[in-house]
C-alpha positions in Angstrom: 11.8 26.8 7.9 11.5 26.0 4.2 8.2 24.7 2.8 7.7 21.4 1.2 4.5 20.3 -0.5 3.3 16.7 -0.4 0.9 15.7 -3.1 -1.1 12.4 -3.0 -4.3 11.5 -4.8 -5.0 8.6 -2.4 -3.0 9.2 0.7 -4.0 11.2 3.7 -2.2 12.4 6.8 -5.4 12.6 8.9 -6.0 8.9 9.4 -4.3 6.7 11.9 -3.0 3.9 9.8 0.2 2.8 8.2 0.0 5.7 5.7 2.9 6.2 3.4 2.2 10.0 3.1 1.8 10.4 6.9 5.1 8.6 7.4 6.8 10.9 4.9 5.2 14.0 6.5 6.2 13.0 10.0 9.8 12.4 8.9 10.1 15.9 7.4 8.0 18.1 9.7 10.9 18.8 12.2 13.0 20.3 9.4 10.4 21.8 7.0 6.9 23.4 7.0 4.8 20.6 5.4 1.7 21.2 3.3 -0.2 18.1 2.3 -2.5 18.3 -0.7 -5.0 15.5 -1.3 -8.5 14.9 -2.5 -11.7 15.2 -0.5 -12.7 11.7 -1.6 -11.9 8.5 0.3 -10.8 6.0 -2.3 -11.1 3.0 0.1 -14.6 3.7 1.4 -15.8 5.3 -1.9 -17.3 8.2 0.0 -16.3 11.8 0.7 -14.1 12.3 3.7 -16.0 13.3 6.9 -12.9 14.5 8.7 -10.8 17.2 6.9 -8.8 19.3 9.4 -6.8 22.2 8.2 -3.9 21.1 10.4 -3.0 17.6 11.7 0.0 16.9 13.9 1.6 20.1 12.8 1.0 19.4 9.1 -1.0 21.8 7.0 -3.8 20.0 5.0 -5.4 21.2 1.8 -8.2 19.3 0.0 -9.1 19.4 -3.7 -12.7 18.5 -4.6 -13.0 15.7 -7.1 -15.9 13.7 -8.6 -16.9 10.6 -6.7 -16.8 7.1 -8.2 -18.1 3.7 -7.1 -15.9 1.3 -8.9 -12.1 1.0 -9.2 -12.5 -0.1 -12.7 -14.5 2.7 -14.3 -14.1 5.7 -16.5 -15.6 7.8 -13.7 -12.5 6.9 -11.6 -10.2 8.0 -14.4 -12.2 11.2 -14.8 -11.9 11.9 -11.0 -8.1 11.5 -11.2 -7.9 13.7 -14.2 -10.0 16.4 -12.5 -7.6 16.2 -9.5 -4.7 17.0 -11.8 -6.5 19.8 -13.5 -7.5 21.4 -10.2 -4.1 20.7 -8.8 -2.6 22.8 -11.6 -4.8 25.7 -10.7 -4.1 25.3 -7.0 -0.3 25.5 -7.5 -0.6 28.4 -9.9 -2.6 30.5 -7.4 -0.4 29.6 -4.4 1.3 32.5 -2.6 5.0 32.1 -2.8 6.7 28.8 -3.8 8.0 25.9 -1.8 11.6 24.6 -1.8 10.5 21.2 -3.0 7.4 19.2 -4.1 6.9 15.5 -3.3 4.4 13.6 -5.3 3.2 10.1 -4.8 2.8 8.0 -8.0 0.1 7.0 -8.8 -1.4 9.1 -10.2 0.6 9.8 -13.2 -1.4 12.9 -14.2 -0.9 14.6 -10.8 2.8 13.8 -11.0 3.0 15.3 -14.5 1.3 18.5 -13.3 3.6 18.8 -10.3 6.7 18.1 -12.4 5.8 20.8 -14.9 5.2 23.2 -12.1 8.6 22.4 -10.5 10.5 22.7 -13.7 8.9 26.1 -14.5 9.6 27.5 -11.0 13.0 25.8 -10.7 11.9 23.8 -7.6 13.2 20.4 -6.7 10.8 17.6 -7.7 10.6 14.4 -5.7 8.5 11.4 -6.9 7.6 8.4 -4.8 6.7 5.4 -6.9 4.2 3.4 -4.9 2.7 1.5 -7.9 3.6 1.1 -11.5 0.7 2.6 -13.4 -0.6 1.9 -16.0 1.3 -1.5 -16.2 0.0 -2.8 -12.9 -3.6 -2.1 -14.0 -3.5 -4.5 -17.0 -3.7 -7.7 -14.9 -6.7 -6.3 -13.0 -8.8 -6.2 -16.2 -8.0 -9.8 -17.1 -8.6 -10.5 -20.9 -9.7 -6.9 -21.5 -6.5 -5.7 -19.9 -4.5 -7.0 -22.9 -6.9 -5.2 -25.2 -6.7 -2.1 -23.1 -2.9 -2.2 -23.2 -3.0 -1.2 -26.8 -4.6 2.1 -25.9 -2.4 2.9 -22.9 0.5 4.5 -24.9 -0.5 8.2 -24.0 -0.8 7.2 -20.3 2.6 5.5 -20.4 4.1 8.6 -22.0 2.8 10.8 -19.2 4.2 8.4 -16.6 7.7 8.3 -18.2 7.7 12.1 -18.6 7.0 12.4 -14.9 9.9 10.0 -14.1 12.2 12.1 -16.3 11.3 15.4 -14.6 12.2 14.1 -11.1 15.3 15.3 -9.2 14.9 12.6 -6.6 13.3 9.2 -7.1 11.9 7.3 -4.1 10.2 4.0 -4.4 8.1 1.7 -2.1 10.4 -1.1 -3.2 13.8 -1.4 -4.9 12.1 -2.6 -8.1 9.8 0.4 -8.3 12.6 2.9 -7.8 14.8 1.1 -10.3 11.9 1.1 -12.9 11.5 4.9 -12.7 15.3 5.4 -12.7 15.6 3.6 -16.0 14.1 6.7 -17.6 16.1 9.2 -15.5 19.8 8.6 -15.0 20.4 12.0 -13.5 18.0 11.7 -10.6 19.1 10.6 -7.1 17.5 7.2 -6.4 16.6 6.0 -2.9 14.2 3.1 -2.3 12.2 3.5 0.9 10.1 0.6 2.2 6.8 1.5 4.0 8.3 0.1 7.2 7.0 -0.7 10.6 7.1 1.2 13.9 6.7 -1.5 16.5 6.1 1.0 19.3 3.2 2.4 17.4 1.8 -1.0 16.5 1.8 -2.1 20.1 0.1 1.1 21.2 -2.6 0.7 18.6 -3.3 -2.9 19.5 -3.4 -2.0 23.2 -5.9 0.7 22.5 -8.3 -1.6 20.7 -11.5 -2.8 22.4 -11.8 -5.9 20.2 -12.5 -8.9 22.5 -12.8 -12.2 20.6 -12.8 -15.7 22.1 -10.6 -18.1 20.3 -10.6 -21.9 20.5 -7.3 -23.4 21.5 -7.4 -26.1 18.8 -8.3 -23.8 15.9 -5.9 -22.0 13.7 -7.0 -18.6 12.5 -6.2 -17.4 8.9 -6.3 -13.7 8.0 -6.7 -11.8 4.8 -6.3 -8.1 5.6 -7.2 -5.2 3.4 -9.3 -4.3 0.5 -11.7 -6.7 -1.2 -10.7 -5.3 -4.5 -9.9 -6.5 -8.0 -6.1 -7.0 -7.5 -6.5 -10.1 -5.4 -7.2 -13.8 -6.3 -10.0 -14.5 -3.8 -11.2 -17.6 -5.7 -7.8 -19.3 -5.3 -7.6 -18.3 -1.7 -11.1 -19.6 -0.8 -10.9 -22.8 -2.8 -7.6 -23.8 -1.3 -8.7 -23.0 2.3 -11.8 -25.0 1.7 -9.7 -28.1 1.2 -8.8 -28.0 4.9 -12.5 -28.7 5.7 -12.1 -32.5 6.1 -9.2 -32.7 8.4 -8.3 -29.4 10.1 -10.0 -26.9 12.4 -9.6 -23.3 11.2 -11.3 -20.0 10.7 -10.7 -17.6 7.8 -11.1 -13.9 8.5 -11.4 -11.1 6.0 -10.5 -7.9 7.8 -11.5 -5.3 5.3 -14.2 -4.6 2.7 -14.5 -3.5 -0.9 -16.4 -3.8 -4.1 -15.9 -7.6 -4.3 -17.5 -8.3 -0.9 -20.6 -10.0 -2.5 -18.3 -12.1 -4.7 -16.3 -13.2 -1.7 -19.4 -14.0 0.3 -20.8 -16.1 -2.5 -17.5 -18.1 -2.8 -17.4 -18.6 1.0 -20.9 -20.0 0.9 -20.3 -22.1 -2.2 -17.2 -23.8 -0.7 -18.6 -24.0 2.9 -15.6 -22.2 4.4 -15.6 -21.5 8.1 -15.2 -17.7 7.9 -16.1 -14.2 8.9 -15.9 -10.9 7.1 -15.1 -8.2 9.6 -15.5 -5.3 7.2 -13.9 -1.9 7.6 -12.6 -1.2 11.1 -10.4 1.4 12.7 -6.7 0.8 12.2 -6.1 -0.2 15.9 -8.9 -2.8 15.6 -7.5 -4.0 12.3 -4.1 -4.6 13.9 -5.7 -6.3 16.9 -7.6 -8.8 14.7 -4.4 -9.6 12.8 -2.5 -10.1 16.1 -5.1 -12.7 17.1 -4.6 -14.6 13.9 -1.9 -17.2 13.3 -1.5 -17.2 9.6 -1.8 -14.3 7.1 -2.3 -14.7 3.4 -0.5 -12.2 1.1 -2.2 -13.1 -2.2 -2.5 -11.1 -5.4 -3.4 -12.2 -8.9 -0.8 -14.4 -10.6 0.3 -11.7 -13.1 0.4 -8.8 -10.7 3.1 -6.1 -11.0 3.0 -5.6 -7.2 6.3 -6.3 -5.5 5.9 -5.2 -1.9 2.5 -4.6 -0.3 1.2 -2.5 2.5 -0.6 -5.5 4.1 2.7 -7.5 4.2 4.1 -4.8 6.6 1.0 -5.1 8.8 1.3 -8.9 8.8 4.9 -8.7 9.9 4.2 -6.1 12.5 1.5 -8.2 14.1 3.7 -11.4 14.2 1.7 -13.5 11.7 3.1 -16.5 9.9 2.9 -15.4 6.3 1.9 -17.3 3.1 2.8 -15.1 0.2 2.3 -15.2 -3.6 4.4 -12.2 -4.6 7.7 -12.7 -6.3 10.8 -10.6 -6.0 11.7 -8.7 -2.8 8.9 -9.8 -0.6 9.5 -13.5 -1.5 13.2 -13.0 -0.8 12.5 -11.5 2.6 10.3 -14.4 3.5 12.8 -17.0 2.5 15.8 -15.2 4.1 14.2 -14.5 7.5 11.9 -17.5 7.6 8.8 -15.6 8.5 6.6 -17.8 6.3 6.4 -19.7 3.0 5.9 -18.6 -0.6 3.4 -20.3 -2.9 2.5 -20.1 -6.6 -0.6 -20.8 -8.6 0.2 -24.2 -9.9 -2.3 -26.8 -8.9 -3.2 -26.6 -5.2 0.1 -25.2 -4.1 -1.5 -22.9 -1.5 -3.3 -25.9 0.0 -0.2 -27.9 0.1 1.6 -25.1 2.0 -1.4 -24.7 4.3 -1.5 -28.5 5.0 2.2 -28.5 5.7 1.9 -25.6 8.1 -1.1 -27.1 9.9 0.6 -30.5 10.2 3.8 -28.9 11.6 2.4 -25.9 13.4 4.3 -26.6 16.6 7.5 -25.8 14.6 6.2 -23.2 12.2 4.6 -21.2 15.0 8.1 -20.4 16.2 8.9 -18.8 12.9 6.6 -15.9 13.9 9.4 -14.7 16.3 11.6 -14.2 13.2 9.5 -11.1 12.2 11.4 -9.1 14.8 14.7 -9.7 13.0 13.2 -8.8 9.6 11.9 -5.5 11.1 15.3 -4.7 12.7 17.2 -5.4 9.5 14.9 -4.1 6.8 11.6 -2.6 7.9 12.4 -0.4 11.0 10.4 2.7 10.1 12.5 5.1 12.2 15.7 3.9 10.5 14.2 4.0 7.0 12.7 7.5 7.2 15.5 9.2 9.1 17.5 9.2 5.8 14.9 11.3 4.0 15.3 14.8 5.6 19.1 14.5 5.1 18.7 13.5 1.4 16.3 16.4 0.7 18.3 19.1 2.7 21.5 18.1 0.9 19.9 18.5 -2.5 17.9 21.7 -2.1 19.2 24.5 -4.2 21.6 22.3 -6.1 21.4 22.6 -9.9 
């Protein structure tokens, strides 16, 4: 079989979760020999990986050493990403033989640029997968300083757009992301691919969890799942949930961890929110906690560039009623399939939506059944990824 290299600075194929790169690798491994190249550093846990097999589920795994970093917003993180690109270039140059195609997840832009240059030099098909729009999506994370920083981002944007222009195939984690890259490359084949949900896998993971939690019948549980990072508006979330204190019985769960944990803990204490931070857990336990919750909050900062989030797929897969702040495709899915309500950042709109849901829970609880139709129509992982091997095979060797 022909070889395909998968490159991802953040992704891994060796962790049981809803990994984008693992999904791509699984979809291609029956038709190609897959080599996955990643770093030896776990971005989520901010620690070096303790499990780095050479082969996982029939997928060959290679790791490039990079400097560690403690903060998402730091020059050391940028240096780490730059070193991955430098060492990736050396790795590809020393590689015996050459693959038929290279897939590279974006971000990072520097690794995509290196991979693109390699592909053009060796006349290999180059596939990019736009998972986030760097550097544009980083500007809101920095707040006021992001606007100042934006002035200095021109070289970074140039590297990003040059990477887009070198692609033969453009994938995207949303239609918006794929369209953005395709604006700079009219010759490339474009195919948006949502992260997707495999309900058989979700059910297996939940069934394997040993989490055993007692829940009060008259209490609604609210979940925030994922990283406690800088992209999310925890203050708005916590302040609005706190307004439920007088009249409603609830519990707010944070199923995840991150650099803003102390900040979240201080806000929860300040506003006297009935809550619990679960911290990092295995993916099966993460899904189990979500499945025990009634309402899930998909909240980002108001000026985010995110269109479709990983956590949204987990919320849908575990049958939560979703309150969502993202605009665009995610908001449209929620409205069309009635799996939740959208809110904005005007006044206490999140609280008003929460109050509405609590007051009418007997009706809104039925909306959770609509997640199945959303999955069937838009987010069925098997249907989504079955298109990818055909797309790549049909375009290998074509000039």
